[in-house]
C-alpha positions, 0 to 999 in steps of 0.5 A: 082208946078207939083207933080210927086208923085200925078201922080204916085198914079193916073197913075204909068205907066205915072210916070215911063215914066216921070222918064225914060224921066228925066233920058234920058234927064240928060244923053243927057245933060251930053253927050252934055256937054262933046261934047261941052268941046271937041269942046272948046278944039280943 
């Protein structure tokens, strides 16, 4: 498995970018779920 902690030792900026992208991905997954629930409701 890929270890983000190893990356942060080598390249902190890269690790921060990965964490940011992960946060955004979670947000959009959540928003998508809400939209789907709304569609199902209608």
